[in-house]
C-alpha positions as CSV (number, residue, x, y, z in Angstrom):
1,M,0.1,-0.1,0.0
2,A,1.3,3.4,-1.0
3,P,2.0,5.8,1.9
4,L,-0.5,8.7,2.3
5,P,0.6,12.0,1.1
6,L,1.4,14.7,3.7
7,P,-1.9,16.7,3.2
8,D,-3.8,13.4,3.7
9,I,-1.9,12.5,6.8
10,V,-2.6,15.8,8.4
11,S,-6.3,15.6,7.5
12,Y,-6.4,12.1,9.1
13,L,-4.8,13.3,12.3
14,R,-7.2,16.3,12.4
15,A,-10.0,14.1,11.9
16,G,-9.1,12.1,15.0
17,I,-9.2,15.2,17.1
18,T,-12.6,16.5,18.5
19,P,-13.3,20.0,17.6
20,A,-13.2,21.4,21.0
21,L,-9.5,20.1,21.3
22,R,-8.3,21.4,17.8
23,W,-7.2,24.9,19.1
24,P,-5.6,23.6,22.2
25,V,-3.6,20.8,20.4
26,K,-2.3,23.3,17.8
27,F,-1.5,25.7,20.6
28,C,0.5,22.9,22.4
29,A,2.3,22.1,19.1
30,Y,3.5,25.7,18.7
31,T,4.5,26.3,22.2
32,T,6.4,23.0,22.1
33,A,8.5,24.0,18.9
34,T,8.9,27.7,20.3
35,S,10.4,26.6,23.7
36,W,12.7,23.9,22.1
37,I,13.9,26.5,19.5
38,L,14.6,29.0,22.3
39,S,16.4,26.4,24.3
40,L,18.7,25.7,21.2
41,I,19.3,29.6,20.5
42,T,20.0,30.4,24.3
43,G,21.6,27.3,25.2
44,N,19.1,27.3,28.3
45,V,16.8,24.4,28.4
46,S,14.6,25.9,31.3
47,Q,12.3,27.6,28.8
48,V,9.3,25.5,29.7
49,D,9.8,26.4,33.5
50,R,9.0,30.0,32.6
51,I,5.6,29.2,31.2
52,W,4.6,26.6,33.5
53,T,3.0,29.1,35.7
54,F,0.3,30.1,33.3
55,M,0.1,27.6,30.7
56,P,-2.5,25.4,32.5
57,T,-4.7,28.5,33.1
58,I,-4.7,29.2,29.4
59,Y,-6.0,25.6,28.5
60,T,-8.4,25.8,31.4
61,A,-9.7,29.1,30.2
62,Y,-10.2,28.0,26.7
63,F,-12.3,24.9,27.7
64,A,-14.2,27.0,30.4
65,L,-15.1,30.1,28.0
66,L,-15.9,28.0,24.8
67,P,-19.0,30.2,24.3
68,L,-17.0,33.4,24.3
69,W,-14.6,32.4,21.3
70,P,-15.5,33.2,17.9
71,S,-16.2,30.4,15.5
72,E,-13.2,31.6,13.0
73,A,-10.0,33.0,14.5
74,P,-9.4,36.5,13.4
75,L,-5.4,35.9,14.0
76,P,-3.1,33.0,14.1
77,L,-3.3,31.2,17.2
78,Y,-6.3,33.3,18.5
79,P,-8.6,30.8,20.4
80,N,-11.8,29.8,18.4
81,T,-14.8,27.4,19.0
82,P,-15.3,25.5,15.7
83,K,-18.7,25.5,14.2
84,D,-18.9,21.7,14.6
85,V,-18.5,21.6,18.2
86,Y,-21.3,20.2,20.2
87,P,-23.9,23.2,20.1
88,G,-24.8,23.1,23.8
89,V,-21.3,23.6,24.9
90,A,-20.7,26.5,22.3
91,E,-23.8,28.4,23.7
92,R,-23.9,27.9,27.5
93,Y,-21.2,28.2,30.1
94,S,-20.8,25.6,32.5
95,P,-20.6,26.8,36.1
96,R,-18.3,24.0,37.0
97,A,-15.9,24.8,34.4
98,L,-15.9,28.4,35.4
99,L,-15.3,27.5,39.0
100,M,-12.5,25.3,38.0
101,L,-11.0,28.2,36.2
102,G,-11.3,30.4,39.1
103,L,-9.4,27.9,41.2
104,V,-6.7,27.4,38.7
105,T,-6.2,31.2,38.4
106,V,-5.7,31.5,42.0
107,W,-3.1,28.7,41.6
108,M,-1.4,30.5,38.8
109,F,-1.1,33.8,40.8
110,R,0.5,31.7,43.8
111,L,2.9,29.9,41.4
112,S,3.9,33.1,39.5
113,Y,4.6,35.2,42.7
114,N,6.9,32.4,44.1
115,T,8.6,32.0,40.7
116,W,9.0,35.9,40.3
117,R,10.4,36.5,43.8
118,R,13.0,33.7,43.2
119,G,14.2,35.1,40.1
120,L,13.3,32.2,37.9
121,F,11.4,34.4,35.2
122,N,15.0,35.6,34.4
123,L,15.7,34.6,30.9
124,H,19.3,33.5,31.9
125,D,18.2,31.4,35.0
126,E,18.2,27.6,34.4
127,D,17.2,24.7,36.7
128,Y,20.5,23.7,38.5
129,R,19.9,20.2,37.9
130,W,20.3,20.5,34.0
131,A,24.0,21.4,34.6
132,I,24.4,18.0,36.5
133,V,22.6,16.0,33.9
134,R,24.8,17.6,31.3
135,Q,27.9,16.2,33.1
136,Q,26.4,12.8,33.6
137,I,25.3,12.1,29.8
138,P,26.8,12.6,26.4
139,T,26.0,15.8,24.6
140,W,23.8,14.3,21.9
141,L,21.8,12.3,24.6
142,F,21.3,15.6,26.5
143,Q,19.8,17.1,23.3
144,V,17.6,14.2,22.7
145,T,16.4,14.6,26.3
146,N,15.9,18.4,25.8
147,F,13.5,17.7,22.8
148,V,11.8,14.7,24.0
149,F,11.3,15.2,27.6
150,I,11.9,19.0,28.6
151,A,10.1,20.4,25.4
152,V,7.7,17.9,24.2
153,I,6.6,15.9,27.4
154,Q,6.4,18.7,29.6
155,N,4.3,20.7,27.3
156,I,2.0,17.7,26.8
157,I,1.6,17.7,30.4
158,L,0.5,21.2,30.8
159,F,-2.0,20.4,27.9
160,L,-3.4,17.6,29.9
161,L,-3.8,19.6,33.0
162,G,-6.7,21.4,31.1
163,L,-8.4,18.3,30.2
164,P,-10.6,18.1,33.4
165,T,-12.1,21.3,32.6
166,H,-12.9,20.1,29.1
167,V,-14.9,17.1,30.6
168,A,-16.7,19.7,33.1
169,A,-17.6,22.0,29.9
170,F,-19.5,19.2,28.3
171,Q,-21.4,18.0,31.6
172,Q,-23.2,21.3,31.3
173,P,-24.7,21.4,34.9
174,S,-27.5,24.1,35.6
175,Q,-25.8,24.7,38.9
176,L,-23.0,23.5,41.2
177,S,-23.3,20.4,43.2
178,A,-22.4,19.6,46.7
179,S,-19.1,18.0,45.6
180,D,-18.1,21.1,43.7
181,Y,-18.2,23.2,46.9
182,V,-16.6,20.7,48.9
183,L,-13.6,20.2,46.2
184,A,-13.4,23.9,45.9
185,T,-12.8,24.2,49.6
186,L,-10.2,21.9,49.6
187,A,-8.5,23.2,46.6
188,L,-8.2,26.7,48.3
189,I,-7.0,25.0,51.7
190,D,-4.6,23.2,49.5
191,I,-3.4,26.5,47.8
192,A,-3.1,28.2,51.3
193,C,-0.8,25.3,52.4
194,E,1.3,25.5,49.5
195,F,1.7,29.3,49.9
196,V,2.7,28.8,53.3
197,A,5.3,26.1,52.3
198,D,6.5,28.3,49.8
199,N,7.2,31.2,52.3
200,Q,8.6,29.1,54.8
201,Q,11.3,27.9,52.2
202,Y,11.9,31.4,51.1
203,S,12.3,32.7,54.5
204,F,14.8,29.8,55.4
205,Q,16.9,30.4,52.2
206,T,16.9,34.1,52.8
207,Y,18.1,33.5,56.5
208,K,20.5,30.8,55.5
209,H,22.3,33.4,53.0
210,S,22.1,36.4,55.2
211,G,22.2,35.2,58.7
212,V,19.4,37.8,59.5
213,L,15.8,37.1,60.5
214,N,13.3,38.9,58.3
215,K,10.4,40.3,60.6
216,N,8.4,40.9,57.6
217,D,7.8,37.4,56.4
218,W,4.4,36.2,55.7
219,P,2.3,34.9,58.5
220,G,3.0,31.2,59.0
221,A,6.6,31.7,57.7
222,R,7.8,33.7,60.7
223,I,10.1,31.1,62.3
224,A,12.8,31.8,64.6
225,W,15.6,30.2,62.5
226,T,18.8,29.3,64.3
227,P,22.4,28.9,63.3
228,E,22.0,25.2,63.5
229,D,19.3,25.2,61.0
230,A,21.5,27.3,58.6
231,K,24.4,24.9,59.2
232,R,22.3,21.8,58.6
233,G,21.8,23.4,55.0
234,F,18.1,22.5,54.2
235,I,14.8,23.3,56.2
236,T,13.2,21.0,58.6
237,R,10.9,23.1,60.2
238,G,7.1,24.3,59.7
239,L,5.4,22.4,57.3
240,W,8.8,20.8,56.2
241,A,8.9,18.8,59.5
242,W,5.9,16.9,58.4
243,T,6.9,16.3,54.8
244,R,10.2,16.8,53.0
245,H,8.4,18.4,50.1
246,P,5.0,20.1,51.4
247,N,5.1,22.3,48.4
248,F,5.2,19.4,45.9
249,F,2.5,17.4,47.9
250,C,0.0,20.2,47.7
251,E,0.8,20.7,43.9
252,Q,0.0,17.1,43.4
253,S,-3.0,17.3,45.5
254,F,-4.4,20.5,43.8
255,W,-4.3,18.8,40.3
256,A,-5.8,15.7,41.8
257,I,-8.7,17.8,43.1
258,I,-9.2,19.4,39.8
259,T,-9.3,16.0,38.2
260,L,-12.1,15.0,40.7
261,F,-14.4,17.6,39.8
262,P,-16.0,16.1,36.7
263,L,-15.6,12.6,38.1
264,L,-17.5,13.2,41.3
265,A,-20.1,15.3,39.7
266,P,-23.8,14.0,39.5
267,E,-24.3,14.8,35.8
268,S,-23.3,12.6,32.8
269,P,-21.2,14.2,30.0
270,Q,-23.2,15.3,26.8
271,L,-20.8,13.3,24.8
272,P,-20.1,10.0,26.4
273,T,-19.2,8.4,22.9
274,H,-15.7,10.2,23.2
275,P,-13.3,8.8,26.0
276,L,-12.3,12.3,27.0
277,N,-15.9,13.0,28.2
278,D,-16.4,9.6,29.5
279,P,-15.7,9.6,33.4
280,T,-15.6,5.7,33.3
281,S,-12.7,5.6,31.2
282,L,-9.2,6.2,32.6
283,W,-8.5,9.3,30.2
284,P,-9.9,11.8,33.1
285,L,-7.2,10.6,35.4
286,A,-4.3,11.1,32.9
287,P,-3.5,14.5,34.2
288,S,-3.0,13.8,37.7
289,I,-1.4,10.6,37.1
290,V,1.3,11.9,34.7
291,L,1.9,14.9,36.8
292,C,2.4,12.5,40.1
293,S,4.9,10.4,37.9
294,L,6.8,13.5,36.9
295,F,7.1,14.8,40.5
296,V,8.1,11.3,41.9
297,A,10.9,11.0,39.4
298,S,11.8,14.6,39.6
299,T,11.9,14.6,43.3
300,R,13.9,11.4,43.6
301,F,16.6,12.9,41.3
302,S,16.7,16.1,43.4
303,E,17.0,14.2,46.6
304,S,19.9,12.3,45.2
305,I,21.7,15.7,44.8
306,S,20.8,16.9,48.3
307,A,21.9,13.7,49.9
308,K,25.4,14.2,48.3
309,K,25.5,17.8,49.3
310,Y,24.1,17.7,52.9
311,P,25.4,15.0,55.1
312,A,22.1,15.2,57.5
313,Y,19.7,14.6,54.5
314,E,19.7,10.9,54.6
315,A,18.7,11.2,58.3
316,Y,15.9,13.7,57.1
317,Q,14.8,11.0,54.7
318,Q,14.4,8.4,57.4
319,R,12.7,10.6,59.8
320,V,10.2,12.6,57.4
321,A,7.9,11.2,54.7
322,M,8.6,12.4,51.1
323,F,5.1,13.5,50.2
324,V,2.4,12.4,52.6
325,P,2.6,14.2,55.9
326,F,0.6,11.4,57.7
327,L,3.4,9.0,57.3
328,T,5.9,10.9,59.3
329,P,4.6,9.9,62.6
330,V,4.7,6.3,61.4
331,W,8.3,6.7,60.6
332,G,8.8,8.1,64.1
333,V,7.2,5.2,65.7
334,W,9.3,2.8,63.4
335,L,12.7,4.6,64.5
336,R,11.7,4.2,68.2
337,L,11.2,0.5,67.6
338,L,14.6,0.4,66.3
339,G,16.0,2.6,69.0
340,K,17.4,5.3,66.6
341,K,14.7,7.9,67.0
342,E,16.6,10.3,69.5
343,Q,19.8,10.1,67.3
344,V,17.8,10.9,64.2
345,D,15.8,13.7,65.7
346,A,19.0,15.2,67.2
347,V,20.5,15.2,63.6
348,V,17.4,16.3,61.8
349,F,15.8,18.6,64.1
350,A,18.4,19.6,66.7
351,R,15.8,19.4,69.2
352,T,15.4,17.8,72.7
353,E,13.3,14.5,72.8
354,K,10.4,16.4,74.4
355,E,10.3,19.0,71.5
356,A,10.4,16.4,69.0
357,R,7.6,14.4,70.3
358,K,5.3,17.1,69.4
359,L,5.8,16.2,65.8
360,E,4.3,12.6,66.5
C-alpha cells in the first residue's frame, strides 16, 4: 500500500481530534516548538519552566470559556470554537468549568509570585539540575532529552492539566453540586498550605544566606531560624517537619482535586461516546497520574543531589515522609522501635526529645 501524501496525513490526524481540542492541540504544538527552538538558541533548557506558571490556566480558560470564542480565528493562534463543536457547549457556560477556572487562576497567581521573587523568570536562569545532567550524559543524548522530555513531554503535561475542565464543560450542569463546593474548599485550603510552604522555604533560604531574621515574612513563615538550621543546610521546620516536600505534595493534591471535579459530579457528560468525556474511562485520570509520575521521578533525582550535598539529609529521609505528612509519625514510631529516634531527631531537628515528640 502506497503511503499517504502529507496533506492526507494531516487531514487524518485532524479528523481524530474532537473539535473542542483542535485549538489546544495546535497551541501545544506551537509552544513546544517555540520552547525547544529557544532552548537551542539560548543554550538554556529551562524555557518551559518560565511558562509553566500560566500555561495550564490558558488551556483551562479555553475550555471554560468556549461560548466566548468566535467560530473563526481572526488572528493566528487566536482561540476559536469550531462550528462543528457540540452546540450546547458553544452556547452555554458550565458553572463547574468556570469554578475550576477560578481555582486554577488563584493557583497561577501563587506560583507566578513565588517564581518571580526567586528570580526564575530571568531568561538567563536555568534549573540547577540540568547542569548536573549535562555532566552525566553525552551531549547528543542531552539534546535528545531536551527535545523529548523537556520540550515535548512537559508541554503535553501542561496540555493535559486542562482536560478536566474540558470534561466539565461538556457536563453542562445547571448549577453547582455539593461535590463542587467541597472540592473547591479543599482546593483553596491546598493552595493556602502550598503558599505557606513556599514562604517558609523562602524565609529559610533568605536567613541561610544572610544570617538575618526577616520580621516582615508572611504569616506562617515567621520562624525563629537558628544557626543550627543554617548549618544543616536544608529546612526541617514548619510544614517541612511533616513532609520533605510540602509544596510538591500540595501541587499534586491540587491537580488531583481538579481532576475529581467532573468525576464526582452527578451529571453525565453530553458526549459519552468520546473517551475524554467519559468519566468511566481512564482518560480523565491522565492529568494527575502523569503529573504525579513526573514529581516522583523529579523529586528522587533532586534528593539524590541533596543527599550528596548535605550530610544530614539521609537522616531527614528516614525521619520525614517524602510527600504524605500523615506517614511521618509512622516513621517516628518505627525509628523508636529500632532505638534510633533520639539520634535521628538530634540530627534532623537539633531539638530535645520532648520537643521532637510534638511532631508525632
